[in-house]
C-alpha positions as CSV (number, residue, x, y, z in Angstrom):
1,X,31.5,-1.5,-5.8
2,X,32.7,-4.6,-7.7
3,X,33.4,-4.3,-11.4
4,X,33.8,-8.0,-12.0
5,X,30.5,-8.2,-13.9
6,X,31.4,-5.6,-16.6
7,X,31.8,-7.2,-19.9
8,X,30.9,-10.7,-18.7
9,X,27.8,-12.7,-19.3
10,X,25.5,-12.8,-16.2
11,X,23.6,-16.1,-15.7
12,X,20.0,-15.3,-14.8
13,X,17.9,-17.9,-13.0
14,X,14.5,-16.4,-13.7
15,X,14.6,-16.3,-17.5
16,X,13.7,-19.9,-18.2
17,X,10.6,-19.8,-16.1
18,X,9.4,-16.5,-17.7
19,X,10.2,-17.4,-21.3
20,X,8.4,-20.7,-21.0
21,X,5.2,-19.2,-19.7
22,X,5.6,-20.5,-16.1
23,X,5.9,-17.1,-14.4
24,X,3.5,-16.2,-11.7
25,X,2.0,-12.7,-11.8
26,X,-0.5,-10.9,-9.6
27,X,-3.3,-11.5,-12.1
28,X,-2.6,-15.3,-12.0
29,X,-3.7,-15.6,-8.4
30,X,-6.3,-18.4,-7.9
31,X,-10.0,-17.8,-7.3
32,X,-10.7,-17.0,-3.7
33,X,-8.0,-14.5,-3.2
34,X,-9.1,-11.4,-1.4
35,X,-8.7,-7.9,-2.9
36,X,-7.5,-4.8,-1.1
37,X,-8.4,-1.2,-2.0
38,X,-7.3,2.1,-0.4
39,X,-10.1,4.7,0.2
40,X,-8.6,8.0,-0.6
41,X,-9.5,11.5,0.4
42,X,-11.0,13.9,-2.1
43,X,-9.9,16.9,0.0
44,X,-6.5,18.5,-0.3
45,X,-6.4,19.5,3.4
46,X,-9.0,18.4,6.0
47,X,-9.3,17.5,9.6
48,X,-10.6,13.9,10.2
49,X,-13.3,14.1,12.9
50,X,-14.5,10.5,12.5
51,X,-14.5,7.6,10.0
52,X,-17.7,5.6,10.3
53,X,-17.0,2.1,8.9
54,X,-19.9,0.2,10.6
55,X,-22.1,-0.1,7.5
56,X,-19.2,-1.1,5.3
57,X,-18.0,-3.8,7.7
58,X,-21.5,-5.4,7.6
59,X,-21.6,-5.4,3.8
60,X,-21.6,-8.9,2.3
61,X,-18.2,-9.9,0.9
62,X,-16.3,-7.3,3.0
63,X,-13.7,-9.1,5.2
64,X,-11.9,-6.2,6.9
65,X,-11.6,-2.5,7.1
66,X,-8.6,-0.7,8.6
67,X,-8.2,2.9,9.5
68,X,-5.2,4.5,11.2
69,X,-6.9,4.0,14.6
70,X,-6.9,0.2,14.0
71,X,-3.1,0.1,13.5
72,X,-0.6,0.1,16.4
73,X,1.6,2.6,14.5
74,X,-1.2,4.6,12.8
75,X,-0.5,7.8,14.7
76,X,3.2,7.9,13.7
77,X,5.0,9.0,10.5
78,X,6.8,6.3,8.6
79,X,10.6,6.4,9.1
80,X,12.8,8.4,6.7
81,X,14.6,5.5,4.9
82,X,17.3,7.4,3.1
83,X,18.1,10.6,5.0
84,X,20.0,13.2,3.1
85,X,22.3,15.7,4.7
86,X,20.6,18.6,2.8
87,X,17.3,17.7,4.5
88,X,16.9,19.7,7.6
89,X,13.3,18.7,8.4
90,X,12.7,15.5,6.4
91,X,9.1,14.5,6.2
92,X,7.5,11.2,5.5
93,X,3.9,10.2,5.2
94,X,1.8,7.9,7.2
95,X,0.5,4.5,6.1
96,X,-3.1,5.9,6.6
97,X,-4.1,9.4,7.4
98,X,-4.9,10.1,11.1
99,X,-6.3,13.3,12.4
100,X,-5.4,15.4,9.3
101,X,-5.5,14.7,5.6
102,X,-2.4,16.4,4.1
103,X,-3.1,16.1,0.4
104,X,-5.8,15.1,-2.0
105,X,-5.6,11.3,-2.6
106,X,-4.0,10.5,0.7
107,X,-5.2,7.1,1.9
108,X,-7.6,7.2,4.9
109,X,-8.8,3.5,5.0
110,X,-7.9,0.1,3.6
111,X,-10.7,-2.3,2.6
112,X,-10.3,-6.1,2.1
113,X,-13.2,-7.7,0.2
114,X,-14.0,-10.7,-2.0
115,X,-13.5,-8.7,-5.2
116,X,-12.1,-5.3,-6.3
117,X,-15.5,-3.8,-6.9
118,X,-16.8,-4.6,-3.4
119,X,-13.6,-3.2,-1.9
């Protein structure tokens, strides 16, 4: 690790833009941007038998709905990014639950719609 920055002034390139009110934040996105929302499980542990999204897909303003079955990697756990030697059986989560919901609040679907309330 380099220590050449200690005690020295660090020139920052983003300050000018932020201090002058020219920063761009998520809330500043232009009209017409789509909104995404995760549908989360109310159950702490449950088996997923089926997810029926037909009615939601036909709702006006809904552009897409994704479940684990729609993803090419939906049936696999995400990789363990920072393995630790003390972890003998490291576990990660899935991007969307498939087959089993493992905790209350686990995402089971992702909805893309014209506004947050539709999603």
